ChimeraX commands (.cxc) that place a marker at each C-alpha (Angstrom):
marker #1 position 0.00,0.00,0.00 radius 0.5
marker #1 position 1.15,3.52,-0.78 radius 0.5
marker #1 position 0.18,4.70,2.71 radius 0.5
marker #1 position 2.75,2.32,4.25 radius 0.5
marker #1 position 5.64,4.49,2.98 radius 0.5
marker #1 position 7.18,6.19,5.99 radius 0.5
marker #1 position 9.67,8.64,4.46 radius 0.5
marker #1 position 9.43,12.08,6.08 radius 0.5
marker #1 position 7.38,10.97,9.09 radius 0.5
marker #1 position 8.29,11.76,12.70 radius 0.5
marker #1 position 7.90,9.16,15.45 radius 0.5
marker #1 position 8.05,10.71,18.96 radius 0.5
marker #1 position 10.24,8.89,21.45 radius 0.5
marker #1 position 12.56,9.20,24.44 radius 0.5
marker #1 position 15.65,7.44,23.11 radius 0.5
marker #1 position 19.25,8.65,23.10 radius 0.5
marker #1 position 18.96,9.75,19.47 radius 0.5
marker #1 position 15.63,11.51,20.04 radius 0.5
marker #1 position 17.27,13.59,22.79 radius 0.5
marker #1 position 20.14,14.75,20.59 radius 0.5
marker #1 position 20.19,18.39,19.55 radius 0.5
marker #1 position 18.75,18.84,16.06 radius 0.5
marker #1 position 21.97,20.56,14.94 radius 0.5
marker #1 position 24.01,17.61,16.16 radius 0.5
marker #1 position 21.78,15.16,14.31 radius 0.5
marker #1 position 22.09,17.15,11.09 radius 0.5
marker #1 position 25.90,17.27,11.37 radius 0.5
marker #1 position 26.20,13.59,12.32 radius 0.5
marker #1 position 23.88,12.56,9.47 radius 0.5
marker #1 position 25.86,14.64,6.97 radius 0.5
marker #1 position 29.17,13.09,8.10 radius 0.5
marker #1 position 27.68,9.58,8.07 radius 0.5
marker #1 position 26.44,10.08,4.49 radius 0.5
marker #1 position 29.94,11.17,3.48 radius 0.5
marker #1 position 31.34,8.05,5.16 radius 0.5
marker #1 position 29.05,5.86,3.06 radius 0.5
marker #1 position 30.60,7.23,-0.14 radius 0.5
marker #1 position 34.11,7.06,1.32 radius 0.5
marker #1 position 33.77,3.27,1.71 radius 0.5
marker #1 position 35.77,1.42,-0.95 radius 0.5
marker #1 position 35.48,-2.22,0.13 radius 0.5
marker #1 position 33.08,-4.59,1.85 radius 0.5
marker #1 position 34.83,-4.31,5.23 radius 0.5
marker #1 position 34.36,-0.54,5.50 radius 0.5
marker #1 position 30.84,-0.78,4.04 radius 0.5
marker #1 position 29.93,-3.49,6.55 radius 0.5
marker #1 position 31.14,-1.20,9.34 radius 0.5
marker #1 position 28.91,1.70,8.31 radius 0.5
marker #1 position 26.00,-0.72,7.70 radius 0.5
marker #1 position 26.38,-2.08,11.25 radius 0.5
marker #1 position 26.54,1.54,12.44 radius 0.5
marker #1 position 23.17,2.23,10.81 radius 0.5
marker #1 position 21.60,-0.91,12.34 radius 0.5
marker #1 position 22.91,-0.05,15.82 radius 0.5
marker #1 position 21.60,3.51,15.43 radius 0.5
marker #1 position 18.14,2.17,14.58 radius 0.5
marker #1 position 18.23,-0.08,17.66 radius 0.5
marker #1 position 19.26,2.84,19.87 radius 0.5
marker #1 position 16.47,5.02,18.44 radius 0.5
marker #1 position 13.93,2.28,19.29 radius 0.5
marker #1 position 12.27,2.77,15.90 radius 0.5
marker #1 position 10.64,-0.45,14.68 radius 0.5
marker #1 position 12.52,-2.19,11.88 radius 0.5
marker #1 position 9.18,-2.65,10.11 radius 0.5
marker #1 position 8.88,1.13,9.88 radius 0.5
marker #1 position 12.43,1.47,8.55 radius 0.5
marker #1 position 11.97,-1.29,5.96 radius 0.5
marker #1 position 8.77,0.36,4.73 radius 0.5
marker #1 position 10.95,3.32,3.78 radius 0.5
marker #1 position 12.66,1.10,1.20 radius 0.5
marker #1 position 9.45,0.48,-0.74 radius 0.5
marker #1 position 9.98,3.48,-2.99 radius 0.5
marker #1 position 13.53,2.46,-3.96 radius 0.5
marker #1 position 13.19,-1.28,-4.58 radius 0.5
marker #1 position 13.14,-0.60,-8.33 radius 0.5
marker #1 position 16.13,1.76,-8.07 radius 0.5
marker #1 position 18.17,-0.84,-6.16 radius 0.5
marker #1 position 17.28,-3.57,-8.64 radius 0.5
marker #1 position 18.03,-1.40,-11.68 radius 0.5
marker #1 position 21.37,-0.22,-10.27 radius 0.5
marker #1 position 22.42,-3.78,-9.43 radius 0.5
marker #1 position 21.46,-5.12,-12.87 radius 0.5
marker #1 position 23.40,-2.36,-14.63 radius 0.5
marker #1 position 26.48,-3.09,-12.53 radius 0.5
marker #1 position 26.24,-6.82,-13.26 radius 0.5
marker #1 position 26.02,-6.47,-17.04 radius 0.5
marker #1 position 28.30,-3.48,-17.61 radius 0.5
marker #1 position 31.18,-4.27,-15.27 radius 0.5
marker #1 position 33.58,-6.71,-16.97 radius 0.5
marker #1 position 36.27,-6.76,-14.29 radius 0.5
marker #1 position 37.22,-10.00,-12.55 radius 0.5
marker #1 position 36.63,-13.65,-13.39 radius 0.5
marker #1 position 33.98,-14.51,-16.01 radius 0.5
marker #1 position 31.14,-16.42,-14.31 radius 0.5
marker #1 position 28.68,-16.62,-17.22 radius 0.5
marker #1 position 28.93,-15.74,-20.88 radius 0.5
marker #1 position 26.14,-16.10,-23.41 radius 0.5
marker #1 position 25.83,-14.25,-26.72 radius 0.5
marker #1 position 26.74,-10.63,-25.88 radius 0.5
marker #1 position 26.00,-11.01,-22.18 radius 0.5
marker #1 position 28.96,-11.44,-19.84 radius 0.5
marker #1 position 28.67,-11.68,-16.07 radius 0.5
marker #1 position 31.88,-11.35,-14.09 radius 0.5
marker #1 position 32.79,-11.64,-10.42 radius 0.5
marker #1 position 33.63,-7.94,-10.40 radius 0.5
marker #1 position 30.16,-7.07,-11.69 radius 0.5
marker #1 position 28.46,-9.21,-9.04 radius 0.5
marker #1 position 30.62,-7.72,-6.26 radius 0.5
marker #1 position 29.91,-4.18,-7.42 radius 0.5
marker #1 position 26.17,-4.89,-7.72 radius 0.5
marker #1 position 26.01,-6.15,-4.12 radius 0.5
marker #1 position 28.18,-3.25,-2.96 radius 0.5
marker #1 position 25.95,-0.63,-4.59 radius 0.5
marker #1 position 22.74,-2.23,-3.26 radius 0.5
marker #1 position 24.04,-2.26,0.33 radius 0.5
marker #1 position 25.32,1.30,-0.07 radius 0.5
marker #1 position 21.89,2.60,-1.19 radius 0.5
marker #1 position 20.09,0.72,1.61 radius 0.5
marker #1 position 22.49,2.13,4.21 radius 0.5
marker #1 position 22.00,5.60,2.75 radius 0.5
marker #1 position 18.23,5.35,3.18 radius 0.5
marker #1 position 18.53,3.93,6.71 radius 0.5
marker #1 position 20.72,6.79,7.97 radius 0.5
marker #1 position 18.91,9.64,6.19 radius 0.5
marker #1 position 15.48,8.35,7.23 radius 0.5
marker #1 position 16.55,8.13,10.87 radius 0.5
marker #1 position 16.98,11.92,10.90 radius 0.5
marker #1 position 13.31,12.60,10.13 radius 0.5
marker #1 position 12.06,9.66,12.22 radius 0.5
marker #1 position 13.64,11.08,15.39 radius 0.5
marker #1 position 13.42,14.86,14.80 radius 0.5
marker #1 position 10.24,16.91,14.87 radius 0.5
marker #1 position 9.63,19.34,11.97 radius 0.5
marker #1 position 9.94,22.32,14.33 radius 0.5
marker #1 position 13.30,21.15,15.73 radius 0.5
marker #1 position 14.52,20.36,12.23 radius 0.5
marker #1 position 13.63,23.86,11.04 radius 0.5
marker #1 position 15.41,25.46,14.00 radius 0.5
marker #1 position 18.46,23.24,13.49 radius 0.5
marker #1 position 18.80,24.10,9.81 radius 0.5
marker #1 position 18.25,27.76,10.59 radius 0.5
marker #1 position 20.96,27.83,13.28 radius 0.5
marker #1 position 23.49,25.89,11.20 radius 0.5
marker #1 position 23.03,28.15,8.19 radius 0.5
marker #1 position 22.85,31.37,10.22 radius 0.5
marker #1 position 26.35,32.57,9.09 radius 0.5
marker #1 position 24.91,32.88,5.57 radius 0.5
marker #1 position 22.56,35.60,6.81 radius 0.5
marker #1 position 25.50,38.00,6.63 radius 0.5
marker #1 position 25.52,37.38,2.88 radius 0.5
marker #1 position 21.80,38.30,2.69 radius 0.5
marker #1 position 20.78,34.66,2.14 radius 0.5
marker #1 position 17.15,34.08,3.32 radius 0.5
marker #1 position 18.11,31.24,5.67 radius 0.5
marker #1 position 14.84,31.32,7.65 radius 0.5
marker #1 position 12.77,31.00,4.49 radius 0.5
marker #1 position 14.94,28.19,3.10 radius 0.5
marker #1 position 14.78,26.26,6.38 radius 0.5
marker #1 position 11.01,26.59,6.51 radius 0.5
marker #1 position 10.63,25.49,2.87 radius 0.5
marker #1 position 12.79,22.39,3.41 radius 0.5
marker #1 position 10.90,21.40,6.55 radius 0.5
marker #1 position 7.48,21.92,4.97 radius 0.5
marker #1 position 8.56,19.78,2.01 radius 0.5
marker #1 position 9.56,16.94,4.37 radius 0.5
marker #1 position 6.43,17.37,6.47 radius 0.5
marker #1 position 4.08,17.08,3.50 radius 0.5
marker #1 position 5.57,13.88,2.07 radius 0.5
marker #1 position 3.38,11.66,4.33 radius 0.5
marker #1 position 0.37,13.91,3.59 radius 0.5
marker #1 position 0.83,13.54,-0.17 radius 0.5
marker #1 position 1.28,9.78,0.18 radius 0.5
marker #1 position -1.96,9.58,2.14 radius 0.5
marker #1 position -3.66,11.71,-0.51 radius 0.5
marker #1 position -2.45,9.37,-3.29 radius 0.5
marker #1 position -3.82,6.38,-1.39 radius 0.5
marker #1 position -7.24,8.02,-1.00 radius 0.5
marker #1 position -7.41,8.96,-4.69 radius 0.5
marker #1 position -6.37,5.44,-5.76 radius 0.5
marker #1 position -9.02,3.86,-3.53 radius 0.5
marker #1 position -11.64,6.24,-4.95 radius 0.5
marker #1 position -10.63,5.35,-8.53 radius 0.5
marker #1 position -10.73,1.62,-7.74 radius 0.5
marker #1 position -14.20,2.04,-6.22 radius 0.5
marker #1 position -15.30,3.52,-9.57 radius 0.5
marker #1 position -13.97,0.47,-11.42 radius 0.5
marker #1 position -10.53,1.72,-12.42 radius 0.5
marker #1 position -7.94,-1.00,-13.04 radius 0.5
marker #1 position -4.56,0.26,-11.79 radius 0.5
marker #1 position -2.66,-3.00,-11.27 radius 0.5
marker #1 position -3.14,-5.14,-14.39 radius 0.5
marker #1 position -2.34,-4.75,-18.07 radius 0.5
marker #1 position 0.75,-3.59,-19.89 radius 0.5
marker #1 position 3.14,-0.97,-18.56 radius 0.5
marker #1 position 1.71,1.65,-20.95 radius 0.5
marker #1 position -1.85,0.85,-19.88 radius 0.5
marker #1 position -0.98,1.19,-16.19 radius 0.5
marker #1 position 0.83,4.46,-16.90 radius 0.5
marker #1 position -2.28,5.86,-18.60 radius 0.5
marker #1 position -4.40,4.71,-15.65 radius 0.5
marker #1 position -2.30,6.91,-13.34 radius 0.5
marker #1 position -3.33,10.13,-15.15 radius 0.5
marker #1 position -6.67,10.37,-13.26 radius 0.5
marker #1 position -4.63,10.11,-10.05 radius 0.5
marker #1 position -2.03,12.80,-10.72 radius 0.5
marker #1 position -4.50,15.47,-11.88 radius 0.5
marker #1 position -6.50,15.63,-8.59 radius 0.5
marker #1 position -3.24,15.18,-6.67 radius 0.5
marker #1 position -1.76,18.34,-8.25 radius 0.5
marker #1 position -5.02,20.24,-7.69 radius 0.5
marker #1 position -5.15,19.22,-4.02 radius 0.5
marker #1 position -1.44,19.99,-3.55 radius 0.5
marker #1 position -1.84,23.55,-4.84 radius 0.5
marker #1 position -4.94,23.97,-2.70 radius 0.5
marker #1 position -3.07,22.82,0.41 radius 0.5
marker #1 position -0.14,25.11,-0.41 radius 0.5
marker #1 position -2.50,28.09,-0.77 radius 0.5
marker #1 position -4.28,27.27,2.50 radius 0.5
marker #1 position -0.98,26.90,4.34 radius 0.5
marker #1 position 0.34,30.21,2.98 radius 0.5
marker #1 position -2.93,31.93,3.91 radius 0.5
marker #1 position -2.83,30.47,7.44 radius 0.5
marker #1 position 0.79,31.58,7.94 radius 0.5
marker #1 position -0.07,35.06,6.70 radius 0.5
marker #1 position -3.08,35.28,9.04 radius 0.5
marker #1 position -0.82,34.38,11.96 radius 0.5
marker #1 position 1.61,37.14,10.91 radius 0.5
marker #1 position 4.44,34.70,10.23 radius 0.5
marker #1 position 7.65,36.51,9.39 radius 0.5
marker #1 position 10.92,34.63,8.96 radius 0.5
marker #1 position 13.07,37.44,10.30 radius 0.5
marker #1 position 16.06,37.51,12.65 radius 0.5
marker #1 position 13.88,38.84,15.48 radius 0.5
marker #1 position 11.77,35.70,15.85 radius 0.5
marker #1 position 12.02,34.00,19.24 radius 0.5
marker #1 position 11.85,30.26,19.97 radius 0.5
marker #1 position 10.02,28.40,22.67 radius 0.5
marker #1 position 12.95,26.00,23.24 radius 0.5
marker #1 position 16.57,27.11,23.42 radius 0.5
marker #1 position 18.95,24.83,21.53 radius 0.5
marker #1 position 21.97,23.75,23.56 radius 0.5
marker #1 position 24.59,21.05,23.00 radius 0.5
marker #1 position 24.83,18.39,25.72 radius 0.5
marker #1 position 27.15,15.47,26.48 radius 0.5
marker #1 position 25.02,13.27,24.22 radius 0.5
marker #1 position 25.86,15.43,21.22 radius 0.5
marker #1 position 29.61,15.23,21.88 radius 0.5
marker #1 position 29.32,11.44,22.22 radius 0.5
marker #1 position 27.61,11.35,18.81 radius 0.5
marker #1 position 30.36,13.53,17.29 radius 0.5
marker #1 position 33.02,11.23,18.74 radius 0.5
marker #1 position 31.16,8.19,17.41 radius 0.5
marker #1 position 31.13,9.37,13.78 radius 0.5
marker #1 position 34.73,10.63,14.05 radius 0.5
marker #1 position 35.91,7.17,15.16 radius 0.5
marker #1 position 33.83,5.62,12.37 radius 0.5
marker #1 position 35.47,7.86,9.77 radius 0.5
marker #1 position 38.97,6.99,11.03 radius 0.5
marker #1 position 38.13,3.26,10.99 radius 0.5
marker #1 position 36.75,3.45,7.44 radius 0.5
marker #1 position 39.87,5.23,6.18 radius 0.5
marker #1 position 42.07,2.56,7.79 radius 0.5
marker #1 position 40.01,-0.29,6.31 radius 0.5
marker #1 position 40.18,1.31,2.87 radius 0.5
marker #1 position 43.95,1.59,3.22 radius 0.5
marker #1 position 44.56,-2.01,4.34 radius 0.5
marker #1 position 42.04,-3.87,2.17 radius 0.5
marker #1 position 42.01,-1.77,-1.00 radius 0.5
marker #1 position 39.04,-0.92,-3.19 radius 0.5
marker #1 position 36.26,-3.04,-4.69 radius 0.5
marker #1 position 34.93,-0.33,-7.01 radius 0.5
marker link #1:1,2 radius 0.2
marker link #1:2,3 radius 0.2
marker link #1:3,4 radius 0.2
marker link #1:4,5 radius 0.2
marker link #1:5,6 radius 0.2
marker link #1:6,7 radius 0.2
marker link #1:7,8 radius 0.2
marker link #1:8,9 radius 0.2
marker link #1:9,10 radius 0.2
marker link #1:10,11 radius 0.2
marker link #1:11,12 radius 0.2
marker link #1:12,13 radius 0.2
marker link #1:13,14 radius 0.2
marker link #1:14,15 radius 0.2
marker link #1:15,16 radius 0.2
marker link #1:16,17 radius 0.2
marker link #1:17,18 radius 0.2
marker link #1:18,19 radius 0.2
marker link #1:19,20 radius 0.2
marker link #1:20,21 radius 0.2
marker link #1:21,22 radius 0.2
marker link #1:22,23 radius 0.2
marker link #1:23,24 radius 0.2
marker link #1:24,25 radius 0.2
marker link #1:25,26 radius 0.2
marker link #1:26,27 radius 0.2
marker link #1:27,28 radius 0.2
marker link #1:28,29 radius 0.2
marker link #1:29,30 radius 0.2
marker link #1:30,31 radius 0.2
marker link #1:31,32 radius 0.2
marker link #1:32,33 radius 0.2
marker link #1:33,34 radius 0.2
marker link #1:34,35 radius 0.2
marker link #1:35,36 radius 0.2
marker link #1:36,37 radius 0.2
marker link #1:37,38 radius 0.2
marker link #1:38,39 radius 0.2
marker link #1:39,40 radius 0.2
marker link #1:40,41 radius 0.2
marker link #1:41,42 radius 0.2
marker link #1:42,43 radius 0.2
marker link #1:43,44 radius 0.2
marker link #1:44,45 radius 0.2
marker link #1:45,46 radius 0.2
marker link #1:46,47 radius 0.2
marker link #1:47,48 radius 0.2
marker link #1:48,49 radius 0.2
marker link #1:49,50 radius 0.2
marker link #1:50,51 radius 0.2
marker link #1:51,52 radius 0.2
marker link #1:52,53 radius 0.2
marker link #1:53,54 radius 0.2
marker link #1:54,55 radius 0.2
marker link #1:55,56 radius 0.2
marker link #1:56,57 radius 0.2
marker link #1:57,58 radius 0.2
marker link #1:58,59 radius 0.2
marker link #1:59,60 radius 0.2
marker link #1:60,61 radius 0.2
marker link #1:61,62 radius 0.2
marker link #1:62,63 radius 0.2
marker link #1:63,64 radius 0.2
marker link #1:64,65 radius 0.2
marker link #1:65,66 radius 0.2
marker link #1:66,67 radius 0.2
marker link #1:67,68 radius 0.2
marker link #1:68,69 radius 0.2
marker link #1:69,70 radius 0.2
marker link #1:70,71 radius 0.2
marker link #1:71,72 radius 0.2
marker link #1:72,73 radius 0.2
marker link #1:73,74 radius 0.2
marker link #1:74,75 radius 0.2
marker link #1:75,76 radius 0.2
marker link #1:76,77 radius 0.2
marker link #1:77,78 radius 0.2
marker link #1:78,79 radius 0.2
marker link #1:79,80 radius 0.2
marker link #1:80,81 radius 0.2
marker link #1:81,82 radius 0.2
marker link #1:82,83 radius 0.2
marker link #1:83,84 radius 0.2
marker link #1:84,85 radius 0.2
marker link #1:85,86 radius 0.2
marker link #1:86,87 radius 0.2
marker link #1:87,88 radius 0.2
marker link #1:88,89 radius 0.2
marker link #1:89,90 radius 0.2
marker link #1:90,91 radius 0.2
marker link #1:91,92 radius 0.2
marker link #1:92,93 radius 0.2
marker link #1:93,94 radius 0.2
marker link #1:94,95 radius 0.2
marker link #1:95,96 radius 0.2
marker link #1:96,97 radius 0.2
marker link #1:97,98 radius 0.2
marker link #1:98,99 radius 0.2
marker link #1:99,100 radius 0.2
marker link #1:100,101 radius 0.2
marker link #1:101,102 radius 0.2
marker link #1:102,103 radius 0.2
marker link #1:103,104 radius 0.2
marker link #1:104,105 radius 0.2
marker link #1:105,106 radius 0.2
marker link #1:106,107 radius 0.2
marker link #1:107,108 radius 0.2
marker link #1:108,109 radius 0.2
marker link #1:109,110 radius 0.2
marker link #1:110,111 radius 0.2
marker link #1:111,112 radius 0.2
marker link #1:112,113 radius 0.2
marker link #1:113,114 radius 0.2
marker link #1:114,115 radius 0.2
marker link #1:115,116 radius 0.2
marker link #1:116,117 radius 0.2
marker link #1:117,118 radius 0.2
marker link #1:118,119 radius 0.2
marker link #1:119,120 radius 0.2
marker link #1:120,121 radius 0.2
marker link #1:121,122 radius 0.2
marker link #1:122,123 radius 0.2
marker link #1:123,124 radius 0.2
marker link #1:124,125 radius 0.2
marker link #1:125,126 radius 0.2
marker link #1:126,127 radius 0.2
marker link #1:127,128 radius 0.2
marker link #1:128,129 radius 0.2
marker link #1:129,130 radius 0.2
marker link #1:130,131 radius 0.2
marker link #1:131,132 radius 0.2
marker link #1:132,133 radius 0.2
marker link #1:133,134 radius 0.2
marker link #1:134,135 radius 0.2
marker link #1:135,136 radius 0.2
marker link #1:136,137 radius 0.2
marker link #1:137,138 radius 0.2
marker link #1:138,139 radius 0.2
marker link #1:139,140 radius 0.2
marker link #1:140,141 radius 0.2
marker link #1:141,142 radius 0.2
marker link #1:142,143 radius 0.2
marker link #1:143,144 radius 0.2
marker link #1:144,145 radius 0.2
marker link #1:145,146 radius 0.2
marker link #1:146,147 radius 0.2
marker link #1:147,148 radius 0.2
marker link #1:148,149 radius 0.2
marker link #1:149,150 radius 0.2
marker link #1:150,151 radius 0.2
marker link #1:151,152 radius 0.2
marker link #1:152,153 radius 0.2
marker link #1:153,154 radius 0.2
marker link #1:154,155 radius 0.2
marker link #1:155,156 radius 0.2
marker link #1:156,157 radius 0.2
marker link #1:157,158 radius 0.2
marker link #1:158,159 radius 0.2
marker link #1:159,160 radius 0.2
marker link #1:160,161 radius 0.2
marker link #1:161,162 radius 0.2
marker link #1:162,163 radius 0.2
marker link #1:163,164 radius 0.2
marker link #1:164,165 radius 0.2
marker link #1:165,166 radius 0.2
marker link #1:166,167 radius 0.2
marker link #1:167,168 radius 0.2
marker link #1:168,169 radius 0.2
marker link #1:169,170 radius 0.2
marker link #1:170,171 radius 0.2
marker link #1:171,172 radius 0.2
marker link #1:172,173 radius 0.2
marker link #1:173,174 radius 0.2
marker link #1:174,175 radius 0.2
marker link #1:175,176 radius 0.2
marker link #1:176,177 radius 0.2
marker link #1:177,178 radius 0.2
marker link #1:178,179 radius 0.2
marker link #1:179,180 radius 0.2
marker link #1:180,181 radius 0.2
marker link #1:181,182 radius 0.2
marker link #1:182,183 radius 0.2
marker link #1:183,184 radius 0.2
marker link #1:184,185 radius 0.2
marker link #1:185,186 radius 0.2
marker link #1:186,187 radius 0.2
marker link #1:187,188 radius 0.2
marker link #1:188,189 radius 0.2
marker link #1:189,190 radius 0.2
marker link #1:190,191 radius 0.2
marker link #1:191,192 radius 0.2
marker link #1:192,193 radius 0.2
marker link #1:193,194 radius 0.2
marker link #1:194,195 radius 0.2
marker link #1:195,196 radius 0.2
marker link #1:196,197 radius 0.2
marker link #1:197,198 radius 0.2
marker link #1:198,199 radius 0.2
marker link #1:199,200 radius 0.2
marker link #1:200,201 radius 0.2
marker link #1:201,202 radius 0.2
marker link #1:202,203 radius 0.2
marker link #1:203,204 radius 0.2
marker link #1:204,205 radius 0.2
marker link #1:205,206 radius 0.2
marker link #1:206,207 radius 0.2
marker link #1:207,208 radius 0.2
marker link #1:208,209 radius 0.2
marker link #1:209,210 radius 0.2
marker link #1:210,211 radius 0.2
marker link #1:211,212 radius 0.2
marker link #1:212,213 radius 0.2
marker link #1:213,214 radius 0.2
marker link #1:214,215 radius 0.2
marker link #1:215,216 radius 0.2
marker link #1:216,217 radius 0.2
marker link #1:217,218 radius 0.2
marker link #1:218,219 radius 0.2
marker link #1:219,220 radius 0.2
marker link #1:220,221 radius 0.2
marker link #1:221,222 radius 0.2
marker link #1:222,223 radius 0.2
marker link #1:223,224 radius 0.2
marker link #1:224,225 radius 0.2
marker link #1:225,226 radius 0.2
marker link #1:226,227 radius 0.2
marker link #1:227,228 radius 0.2
marker link #1:228,229 radius 0.2
marker link #1:229,230 radius 0.2
marker link #1:230,231 radius 0.2
marker link #1:231,232 radius 0.2
marker link #1:232,233 radius 0.2
marker link #1:233,234 radius 0.2
marker link #1:234,235 radius 0.2
marker link #1:235,236 radius 0.2
marker link #1:236,237 radius 0.2
marker link #1:237,238 radius 0.2
marker link #1:238,239 radius 0.2
marker link #1:239,240 radius 0.2
marker link #1:240,241 radius 0.2
marker link #1:241,242 radius 0.2
marker link #1:242,243 radius 0.2
marker link #1:243,244 radius 0.2
marker link #1:244,245 radius 0.2
marker link #1:245,246 radius 0.2
marker link #1:246,247 radius 0.2
marker link #1:247,248 radius 0.2
marker link #1:248,249 radius 0.2
marker link #1:249,250 radius 0.2
marker link #1:250,251 radius 0.2
marker link #1:251,252 radius 0.2
marker link #1:252,253 radius 0.2
marker link #1:253,254 radius 0.2
marker link #1:254,255 radius 0.2
marker link #1:255,256 radius 0.2
marker link #1:256,257 radius 0.2
marker link #1:257,258 radius 0.2
marker link #1:258,259 radius 0.2
marker link #1:259,260 radius 0.2
marker link #1:260,261 radius 0.2
marker link #1:261,262 radius 0.2
marker link #1:262,263 radius 0.2
marker link #1:263,264 radius 0.2
marker link #1:264,265 radius 0.2
marker link #1:265,266 radius 0.2
marker link #1:266,267 radius 0.2
marker link #1:267,268 radius 0.2
marker link #1:268,269 radius 0.2
marker link #1:269,270 radius 0.2
marker link #1:270,271 radius 0.2
view
């Protein structure tokens, strides 16, 4: 079901990760994403993958929720893996038929890329799962505050990014309602050729766009009625302050980065 997709949702909790400062979570997530792309072999990739699993356990977010976040990228993972298998000719030839050649290097790279994408989704999703939209907005605003001296509208950008994340679950729920309404009217959205199913989606996207613009207008009108102004003089109900938990998180990712660099050095590169 479309409504099972959990990307962009926030799940309140009282875990170690939930209690981290939003700025710390943004910095740690950014460094962790860099570490994923720094990995050059299976040993370093396994380390960052274990890091993501341990982080999920610490956050006390259900693995069912996290795995639902992969629903939208199953096709991307499969397509990326297939391309790596058939277009990477490094290593020992495992299968050769006509113009198709599958090598050990292609298989290794396909597995490597699939695990890398899954780890990327796990770590990036954990940020929104454990951080409220308000805290996320304040965190982005505070981290980008030096750009205000260059006349960059940081407050507006932070609000736009947070609203975009916040409305992902709302749009998914809207799609599910429209699909159920179309099915109740006899629409066939799941059978037939790929072209036929693509045409069947047109009656879904038209009301979705109309409702999205209507929601955007209503939100803008509500913010205007409440005299919202993203200026430097706005106050916040909660004061952001780094604690010992945040420094532990910084130390954790710093040790991870050092370990990944060492593993890359000693075991070489797969890709």
